[in-house]
Structures are given as C-alpha cells and as structure tokens.
C-alpha positions in Angstrom: 29.2 -123.6 -51.7 31.5 -123.7 -48.8 32.3 -120.3 -47.3 36.2 -120.7 -46.5 36.3 -117.8 -44.3 33.7 -119.2 -42.0 36.0 -122.3 -41.7 39.0 -120.1 -40.7 40.6 -120.4 -44.0 41.6 -117.2 -45.7 43.1 -117.6 -49.2 44.6 -114.1 -49.3 46.3 -114.7 -45.8 47.7 -118.0 -47.1 49.1 -116.5 -50.2 50.6 -113.8 -48.3 52.2 -116.0 -45.9 53.5 -118.1 -48.6 55.0 -115.1 -50.3 56.6 -113.9 -47.0 58.0 -117.4 -46.5 59.5 -117.4 -49.9 61.1 -114.0 -49.4 62.6 -115.2 -46.1 64.0 -118.4 -47.9 65.6 -116.1 -50.5 67.1 -113.8 -47.8 68.5 -116.9 -46.0 69.8 -118.4 -49.3 71.5 -115.1 -50.1 73.0 -115.0 -46.6 74.4 -118.6 -47.1 76.0 -117.9 -50.4 79.7 -117.2 -50.8 80.4 -113.5 -50.5 81.7 -111.7 -53.6 85.4 -111.5 -53.6 87.4 -108.6 -55.1 91.1 -108.5 -55.0 93.7 -105.7 -55.3 97.2 -106.4 -56.5 100.1 -104.6 -57.8 103.7 -103.5 -57.2 104.5 -101.6 -54.0 103.6 -98.0 -54.5 100.8 -98.6 -57.1 98.0 -97.1 -55.0 96.4 -100.3 -53.6 95.5 -98.9 -50.1 94.1 -95.7 -51.6 91.8 -97.6 -54.1 90.8 -100.2 -51.5 89.5 -97.5 -49.1 87.7 -95.8 -51.9 86.1 -99.2 -53.0 85.0 -100.1 -49.5 83.5 -96.7 -49.1 81.6 -97.0 -52.4 80.3 -100.5 -51.5 79.2 -99.5 -48.0 77.3 -96.5 -49.4 75.3 -98.9 -51.5 74.5 -101.0 -48.4 76.3 -104.3 -48.5 78.3 -105.5 -45.7 82.0 -105.4 -46.4 85.0 -106.9 -44.9 88.8 -106.4 -45.8 91.3 -109.2 -45.5 94.9 -108.5 -45.7 96.9 -111.3 -47.2 100.0 -111.0 -45.2 98.0 -110.7 -41.8 95.1 -112.9 -42.5 96.3 -115.5 -45.1 100.0 -116.0 -45.2 101.3 -118.9 -43.2 104.1 -118.1 -40.5 104.1 -114.5 -41.5 105.9 -113.3 -38.4 108.6 -116.0 -38.7 109.1 -115.2 -42.4 109.4 -111.5 -41.6 111.8 -112.1 -38.8 113.9 -114.4 -41.1 114.2 -111.7 -43.6 115.5 -109.3 -41.0 117.9 -111.8 -39.6 119.2 -113.5 -42.7 119.2 -110.6 -45.1 119.5 -107.7 -42.9 116.2 -106.3 -44.4 115.2 -103.0 -42.6 112.1 -102.8 -40.9 109.1 -100.4 -41.4 107.3 -99.0 -44.4 109.1 -96.8 -46.8 107.8 -93.2 -47.3 109.2 -90.4 -49.5 110.6 -88.8 -46.3 112.0 -91.9 -44.9 113.0 -94.7 -47.4 113.8 -98.2 -46.2 116.0 -100.9 -47.7 113.9 -104.1 -47.9 115.6 -107.4 -48.7 113.2 -110.3 -48.9 111.1 -110.9 -52.1 113.8 -109.2 -54.1 116.4 -111.9 -53.0 116.2 -114.5 -55.8 118.7 -117.2 -54.9 117.7 -120.8 -55.7 117.4 -121.8 -52.0 115.0 -118.9 -51.6 113.1 -120.0 -54.6 112.7 -123.4 -53.2 111.5 -121.9 -49.9 109.0 -119.7 -51.7 107.5 -122.6 -53.7 107.0 -124.5 -50.5 105.5 -121.5 -48.5 103.4 -120.2 -51.4 101.8 -123.7 -51.6 100.9 -123.4 -48.0 99.4 -120.0 -48.5 97.3 -121.3 -51.4 95.9 -124.0 -49.3 95.2 -121.6 -46.4 93.6 -119.1 -48.8 91.3 -121.8 -50.2 90.3 -122.6 -46.6 89.7 -119.0 -45.5 87.5 -118.3 -48.7 85.5 -121.5 -48.0 85.0 -120.4 -44.4 83.9 -117.0 -45.4 80.7 -118.4 -46.8 79.6 -119.0 -43.2 79.9 -115.4 -42.2 77.4 -112.6 -43.1 79.6 -110.4 -45.4 78.3 -109.6 -48.8 81.7 -108.6 -50.0 85.2 -109.6 -49.1 88.0 -107.1 -50.4 91.4 -108.7 -50.6 94.3 -106.4 -50.0 96.7 -108.5 -52.2 96.1 -112.1 -53.3 98.1 -115.1 -54.0 99.0 -113.4 -57.4 101.1 -111.0 -55.4 103.3 -113.9 -54.3 103.4 -115.7 -57.6 104.7 -112.5 -59.1 107.8 -112.8 -57.1 108.8 -115.9 -58.9 110.7 -116.0 -62.3 108.0 -116.9 -64.5 110.5 -117.5 -67.5 111.4 -120.6 -65.7 109.3 -123.6 -66.9 109.2 -125.3 -63.4 108.1 -122.1 -61.8 105.5 -121.5 -64.5 104.0 -125.1 -64.2 103.8 -124.6 -60.4 102.2 -121.3 -60.8 99.5 -122.9 -63.2 98.8 -125.6 -60.5 98.3 -123.0 -57.7 96.1 -121.0 -59.9 93.8 -124.1 -60.3 93.9 -124.6 -56.5 92.8 -121.2 -55.2 89.3 -119.7 -55.8 89.2 -117.0 -58.3 87.9 -113.7 -57.2 84.9 -112.3 -58.9 87.0 -109.3 -59.8 90.8 -109.2 -59.6 92.2 -105.8 -60.1 95.9 -105.4 -61.1 96.9 -101.7 -60.5 99.6 -101.1 -63.1 102.1 -98.4 -62.1 105.2 -96.6 -63.6 108.0 -98.1 -61.8 110.0 -94.8 -61.0 106.8 -93.3 -59.8 105.9 -96.2 -57.7 109.3 -96.4 -56.2 109.1 -92.7 -55.4 105.8 -93.1 -53.6 106.9 -96.1 -51.6 110.8 -96.3 -51.5 111.6 -99.8 -50.3 113.2 -101.7 -53.3 115.5 -100.8 -56.1 113.7 -99.3 -59.1 115.2 -102.2 -61.2 113.4 -104.7 -59.0 110.2 -102.8 -59.2 110.6 -102.9 -63.1 111.1 -106.7 -63.2 108.3 -107.1 -60.5 105.9 -105.3 -62.7 106.9 -107.3 -65.7 106.3 -110.5 -63.7 102.7 -109.2 -62.7 101.9 -108.6 -66.4 103.2 -112.2 -67.2 101.0 -113.6 -64.5 98.0 -111.8 -65.8 98.5 -113.5 -69.1 98.6 -116.9 -67.3 95.6 -116.3 -65.0 93.3 -114.7 -67.6 91.1 -113.3 -65.2 93.0 -110.3 -63.9 91.6 -106.8 -64.8 94.7 -104.7 -65.6 94.0 -101.0 -64.5 96.4 -98.5 -66.3 98.5 -96.1 -64.4 96.1 -93.1 -64.4 95.3 -90.4 -61.8 93.9 -91.6 -58.4 90.5 -90.2 -59.4 90.5 -91.8 -62.8 91.6 -95.2 -61.3 88.7 -94.9 -58.9 86.2 -94.4 -61.6 87.6 -97.4 -63.7 87.3 -99.7 -60.6 83.7 -98.4 -59.8 82.5 -98.9 -63.4 84.0 -102.4 -63.4 82.3 -103.3 -60.1 79.0 -101.8 -61.1 79.0 -103.9 -64.3 80.0 -107.1 -62.6 77.7 -106.7 -59.7 74.7 -105.2 -61.5 72.5 -106.3 -58.5 74.0 -103.5 -56.6 72.3 -100.8 -58.8 68.9 -102.7 -58.7 66.1 -101.2 -56.7 64.8 -103.6 -53.9 61.6 -105.2 -54.9 58.7 -105.0 -52.6 57.1 -108.0 -51.2 54.1 -109.2 -53.3 50.8 -109.0 -51.6 47.8 -110.9 -52.8 44.6 -109.0 -52.1 
C-alpha cells in the first residue's frame, strides 16, 4: 500500500487546510452580508438619544462593529435648504430646546396643503436615498447600523386620516428596507415637551397619535412603553438579544482533524 506521507501528501494537513478555508469563506460571507439595522423613532423628547447611546455601548461591549446614522444629517435630501426655508418662511427659531432655554420651532407642525404637497415630494426623495444608503452599507464592514430616526419619523408628520396620504405612506413603506428592529419610544406628551420644549404640547400629542397610527400600518414597529430610562434600556436590550441571538453565542473554535 502506498504511504501517502512519503509522497508528500498528508491527509490531516489537507483536512485542516479545508477547514481553515471554509472558516475564511464564512468570515468573508459574513463581512459581505448587509449589516443589521436597528432604528429608533419617537416624538421629540422621548429619549431617543439616551437610548441610542446605551444601545451602541451595549453592542460594542459584545464585540460587533457599530455605526450610527442620523436621518437628518445622513439621509434627508437637501436638509440644509429645508432647514433654512423653515427659518425664512415660517420664522422658526434655531437651536435645540432645553428645559432652561425653550425654542419655538415652526416646521413639521405647519400643516397647510402646500406644505403637505412639498412633504410628499421630499419624503419620496428621502425614501429613495434611504434605500440607496442601506444598500451601500452592505459594502462596508459594520455589523450593526443604528438609525437615529428613520423614514417613519417623517411619515408621522403627515395626516394619516387622509386616504391619499395613507396610500402614499403604504407605497413608501414598501419601497424602503425594513429595519431588523424598529423601536418606537412612546412618551407622555407633556413630559416629552418638558424635556425638549420646541413644539406646542397639542402638536406633540397629535404627533404621538400619528406615530401609533403609523405603527399599525407598518406592522413591524416595536412600541416601547413610556417607562423609566433604565427600564426602557432593559426592554431594548432584551429585544435585541432575542432578535440577534448570535450575539449571545460563544465563538466556535476551528475544527482540527488529527
């Protein structure tokens, strides 16, 4: 019988090489896949920034590479023009409202029919750009992309009792990729307005109702009840752990054939 080792052929080395090649292929395939997308939405003052920071810290502790995309900065089309127009046309005050320094914003709370037409057009452009950005993200090396607001936050500015608006919203929901997890941080309107005083409490209330109506249309939005900061953090972590169970799995060693 032929001695394979004398011919320079070592079966164990070949099997180990095949195993290592398979592992490298798996790693490359994982790197090429679309990152997991997690979005955070909610009325102003609902605590999105706080919970996004906590979620990013939680994920990075587990090892994945995480990137945060902010809808207004990274997705919205003509964002500077739109912001400037709100200041010029509607005399909207600049800045971010704080309990010690409230501001009077006039932009998404202006609901005249010309503004609705403009929103329908701009939200369509934003949806197309969002789909492009999500597709391009698959070429990067992130494992997770956290979205600070999503298209949902724009669609909640529309009157969803209107049949035309509702049909348009359904169309855009089919166009944009669905996040793996989409959190809607619910909030008590007076408390949210107290934390971030920018819009009248009546608008915050109607905006919250629009978010809830949108969640019923989208059917993939995880509504997080208005709890304490720590309780909301735990709810988010539990949901992410259940959705991305591989995060909790121990890495498997490379098989060795000896």
